[in-house]
C-alpha beads as a LAMMPS data file, in Angstrom:
LAMMPS data file: protein, C-alpha beads

65 atoms
64 bonds

1 atom types
1 bond types

-500.0 500.0 xlo xhi
-500.0 500.0 ylo yhi
-500.0 500.0 zlo zhi

Masses

1 110.0

Atoms # bond

1 1 1 -384.448 -115.746 109.201
2 1 1 -382.176 -117.518 106.634
3 1 1 -379.975 -119.084 108.138
4 1 1 -383.129 -121.288 109.658
5 1 1 -384.928 -122.233 106.781
6 1 1 -381.003 -123.525 105.199
7 1 1 -381.143 -125.320 107.853
8 1 1 -384.055 -126.843 107.159
9 1 1 -384.321 -127.325 103.804
10 1 1 -381.162 -129.083 103.989
11 1 1 -382.882 -131.721 106.825
12 1 1 -385.106 -131.914 104.414
13 1 1 -382.760 -133.219 101.411
14 1 1 -381.254 -135.865 103.348
15 1 1 -383.286 -137.493 105.663
16 1 1 -385.108 -138.367 102.240
17 1 1 -381.913 -139.512 100.029
18 1 1 -381.647 -141.302 103.499
19 1 1 -384.701 -143.059 103.070
20 1 1 -384.261 -143.971 98.894
21 1 1 -380.691 -145.840 100.067
22 1 1 -382.471 -149.329 99.977
23 1 1 -383.531 -151.334 97.562
24 1 1 -383.751 -155.155 96.931
25 1 1 -381.332 -157.357 94.694
26 1 1 -383.923 -160.060 92.727
27 1 1 -382.808 -163.451 90.962
28 1 1 -382.807 -166.288 89.868
29 1 1 -380.888 -168.989 90.440
30 1 1 -380.679 -172.879 88.251
31 1 1 -378.602 -175.838 87.852
32 1 1 -375.518 -174.917 84.586
33 1 1 -375.918 -178.479 83.434
34 1 1 -378.988 -178.674 83.057
35 1 1 -381.533 -175.525 83.506
36 1 1 -383.340 -177.383 86.724
37 1 1 -384.115 -174.429 89.312
38 1 1 -382.563 -175.003 92.445
39 1 1 -384.718 -175.258 94.952
40 1 1 -384.204 -174.484 98.267
41 1 1 -380.174 -172.427 97.913
42 1 1 -379.209 -169.890 100.230
43 1 1 -378.661 -166.815 98.730
44 1 1 -376.320 -164.027 101.143
45 1 1 -374.923 -160.297 100.857
46 1 1 -371.690 -160.641 102.359
47 1 1 -370.480 -159.017 105.094
48 1 1 -373.617 -158.380 106.317
49 1 1 -376.797 -160.488 107.299
50 1 1 -378.936 -160.160 104.786
51 1 1 -380.358 -162.732 102.605
52 1 1 -382.984 -165.504 101.076
53 1 1 -383.181 -169.161 100.410
54 1 1 -384.625 -169.333 96.492
55 1 1 -388.211 -170.766 96.069
56 1 1 -389.972 -174.097 93.779
57 1 1 -389.026 -171.482 91.249
58 1 1 -385.468 -171.220 92.277
59 1 1 -386.042 -168.015 92.796
60 1 1 -385.044 -165.152 95.422
61 1 1 -385.660 -161.553 96.989
62 1 1 -383.281 -159.840 98.874
63 1 1 -385.300 -157.364 100.554
64 1 1 -383.719 -153.510 102.448
65 1 1 -380.080 -153.713 101.164

Bonds

1 1 1 2
2 1 2 3
3 1 3 4
4 1 4 5
5 1 5 6
6 1 6 7
7 1 7 8
8 1 8 9
9 1 9 10
10 1 10 11
11 1 11 12
12 1 12 13
13 1 13 14
14 1 14 15
15 1 15 16
16 1 16 17
17 1 17 18
18 1 18 19
19 1 19 20
20 1 20 21
21 1 21 22
22 1 22 23
23 1 23 24
24 1 24 25
25 1 25 26
26 1 26 27
27 1 27 28
28 1 28 29
29 1 29 30
30 1 30 31
31 1 31 32
32 1 32 33
33 1 33 34
34 1 34 35
35 1 35 36
36 1 36 37
37 1 37 38
38 1 38 39
39 1 39 40
40 1 40 41
41 1 41 42
42 1 42 43
43 1 43 44
44 1 44 45
45 1 45 46
46 1 46 47
47 1 47 48
48 1 48 49
49 1 49 50
50 1 50 51
51 1 51 52
52 1 52 53
53 1 53 54
54 1 54 55
55 1 55 56
56 1 56 57
57 1 57 58
58 1 58 59
59 1 59 60
60 1 60 61
61 1 61 62
62 1 62 63
63 1 63 64
64 1 64 65
């Protein structure tokens, strides 16, 4: 009985940590000289298929990181 309960707890905790390992990357891209937002700039995370393009304010959000 104790072994089954312990196994249940281990699987439950490992399932929770697997769910908690995603997040998002948020940022804003601006021109270094003028400070104006860069519209439509592509932002990617190297080594993945994750990325986003900046909006009219130069902001981007990459989810499920």
